[in-house]
N, C-alpha and C positions, 0 to 999 in steps of 0.2 A: 538078109543078115550075113555079114561076112565074118569069117573066122581066120585067125592068124595061127599058122603052125609054129611050133617050138623050133628054135634054131637046131640045126643038125649038130651032131657031136663035133664034126670038124669046125663048124662055125663057132661053137662054144669054146673050143680049144683056141681058136684064133682070137676071139674076144678076150679070153683069159690071158693069152700071151701079150695082147695089146694093153691089158690093164696093168701089167707089171711095171713097164716104164713109167706110167703115170704115178706109181707109188715109189719106185726104187730107181728112177732114172738117174738121180745124183750118184747112186752107188755104181751103177754101170759105167758112167762117165769117169768116176774115181778109179775104178778098176782098170779102165783102159789107160788112163794117165799113168797109173803105177806100173803097169806093164810095159808101157813106152819107156819108163826110166831104166829099164834093163839095158837099153842101148847105151847108157852112160853110167851104168851101175858102178864100175870101178872107180869113176871119178867121184860118185857119191860117197863111197866108202873111204876113198883116200882123203877127201876133204873133210868128211865127218869124223874120222879118227886121226889122220895125219896132221891136220891143221892145229887141233887142240893140243896134241902131243908136242908139236914143235913150239907153239906158243908158251905152253907151261914149262917146257924145258928151257926155252930162252929166257923167260922171265923168273922162273923159280931158281935156276941154277946159274943164270947169267946176270941179267940186270939187277935182281934183288941183291946179289952180292956186293954191288957197288953203291948201294943206297945207305948212307949213313944217318939218315934221318927217317922218322916215321911218316908215312904217306897216309895210310888208312887209319880211321878211328872208329871204334865201336863204343857202346855204352860202358864197357869196363876198361877203356883205354885203347892204346895203339894195337893194330893188328898187322900180321905179316903182310907184305906188299902183294905177294902172289895171292893170298886170301882176299885181299881187297879188289884186285883186278880180275880174278877168275870169273865171278858172276857176269861181269860186263863182257867179258870175251865170249861166255856161252850165249848171251843175249845177242851180240853182234853176229855170231855165227848163224843164228836163227834168222835174223834180219837179212843176212847174206843169201840164205836159201830162198827167202821170199823175193829177193831182188832177182834171183835167177829164174824162178818159176812164173813170176808175175809180169815180166817184161817181154823179152823177145818170144818166149814160148806162147804167151797170150796173143801177141800180134800175129805170130805164125798160124795160130788157129784160125784167125780171121782172114789172113791175106795170103801168105806164102804157101802153107800146105793146106789151108782151108779145112782144117780137121773139124771145126765146129759145125760146118753146114751139113754133114751127114747125119749126126744125132738130131740137128734141127728139123730134119725131114721126118722124124719119128715122133711118136707122142711125148718125147722128152722135151720138157719146156726150157726156154733160155735160162730161167732162174735155177732149174735143176743142173743145167749144164755148168753154170757159173759155180754152183755149190760143189759139184763133183771135182772141178778144178781146184777148188780151195782144199777140199777134204784130201786129195792126193798130195798137195803141197804140205798140209799139216803132217801127214805121215812121214814125209821126208824130214821136216823140221823136228818131229819127235825123235826120229833115229839120230839126228845130229846133236840135239840137246842131251839125250840120254847118254850117248857116247861121251860127250863133253863132260857130263857130270860124273860119270864113272871115272874118268881120268882125273878130274878135280879131286875126288875122294882118295884116289891112289896117291896123289901128290900132297895129300894133307892140306888142300887148299879150301876146306869147308869147315867153318867152326862148329856147326851142329849138323852132322850128316842126316840125322832123322828129319828135322825141319826143312833141311836143304833138299829133300826129295821132291818138293814142289817147284824148285828152281827151273827144271826143264819145261814145266807147264807155263811158267812166267815167260820164259824164252819164246815159247810158241805164240803166247799172247802178244808179245812185242813184235814178232814176225807178221802177225795179222794186223796189228795196229799200223805198221809201216806198209805192208804189202798189199793190203786190200785198196787203199787209196791208189797206190801205184798200179794195181790191176785195173781199176777203173780208168786211169789215165791211158794205160797201154791199150785197153779195149777201144778207147775213143780215136786212136790214131789210124788214119787211112794209109799213110805212107811214112816210111822211116826216113826222116831228114836229120837224123842225129839227135832226136829228142830223148831217147833213152840213154844214150851216152851222156847227155847234159845232166839227167837225173843221177846217173852214177857218179859223175864228176862233182856236181854242185849241191847234191842233196845227200846221197848215201855216204860219201867220204867225209864231208864236214860233220855229219851226225856221228860218225865213228870217232872222229878226232876231237870233237868239242863237246862231248855228252858225258864228260867225267869218267871215261873209260880207264885212263891210266892215272888220273889224279882227281881229287875232289873237284866238283864244279865251282865251289867257292873260291878256289885258287885261280880261276879264270878271270880275266878282266870283266867288269860288270857289263861292258858293252857287248860282250860275246855270251854272257850267261843265258840269254834268252834262247839261244840255240838249244841248250840242255832243256829248258822248260818246255819247248814244243817238241822235243825228241822222244820218241818211244824208247830209244835205247837208254837214255838217262833214267826215265821213270821205271823201266823194268830192272835196270841194273840196281837202282836203289831198293826195290822190292827184293831182288835176289840177295843183296848184301844183308838186308834186314833178316831174311830167312837163314842166312848162313851164320852171322855173328851178331846180329842186332843192330838196330839203328842208333846212331850217335845222338847226343842231346841236340836239340834245335832242328832235327831233320823233318822233312815233310811227312805227314802221316801216310802209312802204307795205303789206307783206303783212297786217299786222293790220287796216288800214283796209279792204282788199279782203276780208278774211275776214268782217268784221262785215257788210259790204254783202251778201255771198253768203249768210250765214246769214239775214239779214232777208228777203231776196228768196225763199230757199228755203222758209223757214217760211211765208211769206205765200202762196206758190204751193200748198203742201199744203193749208193751211186753206181757201183760196179753192176749190180743186179739190172738196174734200169738201163744201163748203157748195153749190156748184153741183149736184153729184150728189144731195145730199139734197133739194134744193128741186125739182129736175126729175124725179127718179125716185122720190121719197118718196111 
């Protein structure tokens, strides 16, 4: 008859230490990602505060002064131009953060700096690794959208500041709806042959320009309106405007916009998780 002795205290501590990454691996990765952002922290602050300040100054005190017709419409009639465009600018800022964090940074983790291979040698799973990268990006997006919203309120660019408190979260959802599919694409790349630059030029920029950011989508030629229909920028902007001053008659239901954003984000998350797993455990 054989007996097995209980693990020594040192072995028990080692097992307990190894169990933590199994449960909290995503958080360890997110913490590491957030700490690495200190290297360009001033850039994050400058873009998160300076960009909305310049946009709102330029539009509120500049462009709006030259508009002699109403652009934005709410349920009770025309709204100020800066009030119309501000939610879309906030959303675009969040999508811009996703473009930063889910493109070259992801490819660097696999190829140039190979930062993902170290955690991959620990009990942290590829899915947890991908989740940690996303959580860190959400943290940066929250900082950007909250700063944007504070400035929007300071400029009087929010019709209902209380309901508008949810606009930063809508911006984050838009960032995930755009960024998670982009993250999956970046993770699939083995070499940089200009693919990310093409996404920047032919996907991100058209979405910014043709998603009803500066004018209602209905004023765009019908042949180009489909860009808005498939754009997370437009869907999130419409939700933000509804929270700020209400939806005009004939607008899409808010629930439809949110459903589109959730489907985009969910599909991107599933594909990104599978690509991370295939590359790190394949």
